[in-house]
DSSP file (Angstrom, degrees, kcal/mol; ACC not computed):
  #  RESIDUE AA STRUCTURE BP1 BP2  ACC     N-H-->O    O-->H-N    N-H-->O    O-->H-N    TCO  KAPPA ALPHA  PHI   PSI    X-CA   Y-CA   Z-CA
    1    1 A M              0   0    0      0, 0.0     2,-0.2     0, 0.0     0, 0.0   0.000 360.0 360.0 360.0 136.4  -15.8    3.2   15.0
    2    2 A R        -     0   0    0      1,-0.1     2,-0.3     0, 0.0     0, 0.0  -0.515 360.0-122.2 -77.6 137.8  -16.0    3.9   11.3
    3    3 A E        -     0   0    0     -2,-0.2     2,-0.2     1,-0.0    -1,-0.1  -0.634  26.6-149.2 -81.0 133.5  -15.3    1.0    8.9
    4    4 A R        -     0   0    0     -2,-0.3     2,-0.2     1,-0.1    44,-0.1  -0.624  25.6 -93.4 -99.6 160.7  -12.5    1.7    6.4
    5    5 A N    >>  -     0   0    0     -2,-0.2     4,-1.1    42,-0.1     3,-0.7  -0.470  26.8-131.2 -71.8 142.2  -12.1    0.3    3.0
    6    6 A I  H 3> S+     0   0    0      1,-0.2     4,-2.4     2,-0.2     5,-0.2   0.780 104.0  66.3 -67.0 -27.2  -10.2   -2.9    2.7
    7    7 A F  H 3> S+     0   0    0      1,-0.2     4,-2.4     2,-0.2    -1,-0.2   0.870  98.0  53.5 -62.6 -36.1   -8.1   -1.4   -0.2
    8    8 A I  H <> S+     0   0    0     -3,-0.7     4,-2.3     2,-0.2    -1,-0.2   0.938 110.5  45.7 -63.9 -46.9   -6.5    1.1    2.3
    9    9 A Y  H  X S+     0   0    0     -4,-1.1     4,-2.5     2,-0.2    -2,-0.2   0.916 113.5  48.6 -64.1 -43.3   -5.5   -1.6    4.7
   10   10 A I  H  X S+     0   0    0     -4,-2.4     4,-2.6     1,-0.2    -1,-0.2   0.922 112.4  49.1 -63.1 -43.7   -4.0   -3.9    1.9
   11   11 A G  H  X S+     0   0    0     -4,-2.4     4,-2.3     2,-0.2    -1,-0.2   0.906 112.4  47.2 -62.3 -43.1   -2.1   -0.9    0.4
   12   12 A I  H  X S+     0   0    0     -4,-2.3     4,-2.7     2,-0.2     5,-0.2   0.919 112.8  48.9 -65.9 -43.1   -0.6    0.1    3.8
   13   13 A V  H  X S+     0   0    0     -4,-2.5     4,-2.6     2,-0.2     5,-0.3   0.924 111.6  49.3 -63.3 -44.6    0.4   -3.5    4.6
   14   14 A I  H  X S+     0   0    0     -4,-2.6     4,-2.4     1,-0.2     5,-0.2   0.940 114.3  45.5 -59.1 -47.4    2.0   -4.0    1.2
   15   15 A Y  H  X S+     0   0    0     -4,-2.3     4,-2.3     1,-0.2    -2,-0.2   0.899 114.3  47.0 -66.6 -41.2    4.0   -0.7    1.6
   16   16 A I  H  X S+     0   0    0     -4,-2.7     4,-2.6     2,-0.2     5,-0.2   0.917 113.8  47.7 -67.3 -43.2    5.1   -1.3    5.2
   17   17 A I  H  X S+     0   0    0     -4,-2.6     4,-2.6    -5,-0.2     5,-0.2   0.932 113.4  48.0 -64.1 -44.9    6.2   -4.9    4.5
   18   18 A M  H  X S+     0   0    0     -4,-2.4     4,-2.5    -5,-0.3     5,-0.2   0.931 114.0  46.5 -61.2 -45.4    8.1   -3.9    1.4
   19   19 A S  H  X S+     0   0    0     -4,-2.3     4,-2.2    -5,-0.2     5,-0.2   0.906 113.4  49.1 -64.7 -41.5    9.8   -1.0    3.2
   20   20 A G  H  X>S+     0   0    0     -4,-2.6     4,-2.7     2,-0.2     5,-0.6   0.919 113.2  45.6 -65.0 -44.0   10.7   -3.1    6.2
   21   21 A I  I  X>S+     0   0    0     -4,-2.6     5,-2.7    -5,-0.2     4,-1.5   0.927 114.8  48.4 -64.2 -44.2   12.2   -5.9    4.1
   22   22 A D  I  <5S+     0   0    0     -4,-2.5    -2,-0.2    -5,-0.2    -1,-0.2   0.873 119.1  38.7 -65.2 -36.4   14.1   -3.5    2.0
   23   23 A R  I  <5S+     0   0    0     -4,-2.2    -2,-0.2    -5,-0.2    -1,-0.2   0.892 131.9  17.0 -83.1 -39.8   15.5   -1.6    4.9
   24   24 A F  I  <5S+     0   0    0     -4,-2.7    -3,-0.2    -5,-0.2    -2,-0.2   0.713 129.2  27.9-111.5 -24.3   16.2   -4.3    7.5
   25   25 A V  I  <<S-     0   0    0     -4,-1.5     2,-0.3    -5,-0.6    -3,-0.2   0.873 119.6 -10.7-106.9 -60.3   16.3   -7.8    5.8
   26   26 A Y      < -     0   0    0     -5,-2.7     2,-0.6     2,-0.0    -1,-0.3  -0.997  63.7-112.2-150.0 136.4   17.4   -7.7    2.2
   27   27 A H        -     0   0    0     -2,-0.3    -5,-0.1    -3,-0.1    -4,-0.1  -0.611  34.3-147.4 -73.3 115.4   17.9   -4.9   -0.4
   28   28 A I        -     0   0    0     -2,-0.6    -1,-0.0   -10,-0.2     5,-0.0  -0.695  21.7-111.0 -85.2 131.4   15.1   -5.4   -3.0
   29   29 A P    >>  -     0   0    0      0, 0.0     4,-2.7     0, 0.0     3,-1.4  -0.266  22.9-119.6 -60.8 149.1   16.1   -4.4   -6.5
   30   30 A N  H 3> S+     0   0    0      1,-0.3     4,-2.0     2,-0.2    -2,-0.0   0.797 110.4  65.7 -61.8 -29.7   14.4   -1.3   -7.9
   31   31 A M  H 34 S+     0   0    0      1,-0.2    -1,-0.3     2,-0.2    -3,-0.0   0.767 115.1  30.5 -64.9 -24.0   12.9   -3.2  -10.8
   32   32 A I  H <> S+     0   0    0     -3,-1.4     4,-1.4     2,-0.1    -2,-0.2   0.812 119.7  52.1 -97.6 -42.1   10.8   -5.2   -8.2
   33   33 A Y  H  X S+     0   0    0     -4,-2.7     4,-2.7     1,-0.2     5,-0.2   0.919 104.6  53.3 -65.2 -47.3   10.4   -2.5   -5.5
   34   34 A I  H  X S+     0   0    0     -4,-2.0     4,-2.5     1,-0.2     5,-0.2   0.922 109.5  45.1 -62.3 -49.3    9.1    0.3   -7.5
   35   35 A P  H  > S+     0   0    0      0, 0.0     4,-2.0     0, 0.0    -1,-0.2   0.898 116.5  46.4 -63.1 -37.2    6.1   -1.5   -9.2
   36   36 A I  H  X S+     0   0    0     -4,-1.4     4,-2.2     2,-0.2    -2,-0.2   0.883 112.7  50.0 -71.8 -36.6    5.0   -3.1   -5.9
   37   37 A A  H  X S+     0   0    0     -4,-2.7     4,-2.4     2,-0.2    -1,-0.2   0.904 110.7  49.9 -65.6 -40.5    5.4    0.2   -4.1
   38   38 A I  H  X S+     0   0    0     -4,-2.5     4,-2.7    -5,-0.2    -2,-0.2   0.890 109.0  52.9 -64.0 -38.6    3.3    1.9   -6.8
   39   39 A L  H  X S+     0   0    0     -4,-2.0     4,-2.4    -5,-0.2    -2,-0.2   0.922 109.7  48.4 -60.9 -44.6    0.7   -0.8   -6.4
   40   40 A G  H  X S+     0   0    0     -4,-2.2     4,-1.8     2,-0.2    -2,-0.2   0.914 113.4  46.1 -62.3 -43.9    0.5   -0.2   -2.7
   41   41 A I  H  X S+     0   0    0     -4,-2.4     4,-2.4     1,-0.2    -2,-0.2   0.896 111.5  52.5 -66.4 -40.0    0.1    3.5   -3.1
   42   42 A A  H  X S+     0   0    0     -4,-2.7     4,-2.8     1,-0.2    -2,-0.2   0.901 108.0  51.2 -63.1 -40.7   -2.5    3.0   -5.8
   43   43 A L  H  X S+     0   0    0     -4,-2.4     4,-2.3     2,-0.2    -1,-0.2   0.894 109.7  50.2 -63.5 -39.0   -4.5    0.7   -3.5
   44   44 A I  H  X S+     0   0    0     -4,-1.8     4,-2.2     2,-0.2    -2,-0.2   0.936 112.9  45.9 -63.2 -46.0   -4.4    3.4   -0.8
   45   45 A L  H  X S+     0   0    0     -4,-2.4     4,-2.7     2,-0.2     5,-0.2   0.906 111.7  51.3 -64.7 -42.0   -5.6    6.1   -3.2
   46   46 A I  H  X S+     0   0    0     -4,-2.8     4,-2.5     1,-0.2     5,-0.2   0.913 110.5  50.4 -60.3 -42.3   -8.3    3.9   -4.6
   47   47 A G  H  X S+     0   0    0     -4,-2.3     4,-2.2    -5,-0.2    -2,-0.2   0.905 111.2  47.6 -63.1 -42.0   -9.5    3.1   -1.1
   48   48 A F  H  X S+     0   0    0     -4,-2.2     4,-2.3     2,-0.2    -2,-0.2   0.932 114.7  45.3 -65.5 -45.2   -9.6    6.8   -0.2
   49   49 A F  H  X S+     0   0    0     -4,-2.7     4,-2.0     1,-0.2    -2,-0.2   0.887 114.3  48.5 -66.6 -37.6  -11.5    7.8   -3.3
   50   50 A K  H  X S+     0   0    0     -4,-2.5     4,-1.6    -5,-0.2    -1,-0.2   0.875 111.1  51.3 -68.2 -36.7  -13.9    4.9   -3.0
   51   51 A D  H  X S+     0   0    0     -4,-2.2     4,-0.6    -5,-0.2    -2,-0.2   0.899 111.1  47.6 -66.0 -41.2  -14.5    5.9    0.7
   52   52 A K  H >< S+     0   0    0     -4,-2.3     3,-0.7     1,-0.2    -2,-0.2   0.873 110.0  52.8 -67.2 -36.7  -15.2    9.5   -0.2
   53   53 A K  H 3< S+     0   0    0     -4,-2.0    -1,-0.2     1,-0.2    -2,-0.2   0.834 103.8  57.3 -69.0 -31.5  -17.6    8.5   -3.0
   54   54 A D  H 3<        0   0    0     -4,-1.6    -1,-0.2     1,-0.2    -2,-0.2   0.672 360.0 360.0 -73.0 -17.1  -19.6    6.2   -0.6
   55   55 A K    <<        0   0    0     -3,-0.7    -1,-0.2    -4,-0.6    -2,-0.1   0.491 360.0 360.0 -72.6 360.0  -20.3    9.2    1.7
């Protein structure tokens, strides 16, 4: 099995947890949700680009 970059896993976990909390537990204000969601997406993209560069 191929090893994935840790940034991808952290980004996915951040995004899934934020979406789950916002949808099912408590509505997170946009001023908090948007920057953390962008951070999660940025970590995923950094992980993909770093993974491609390592090949």
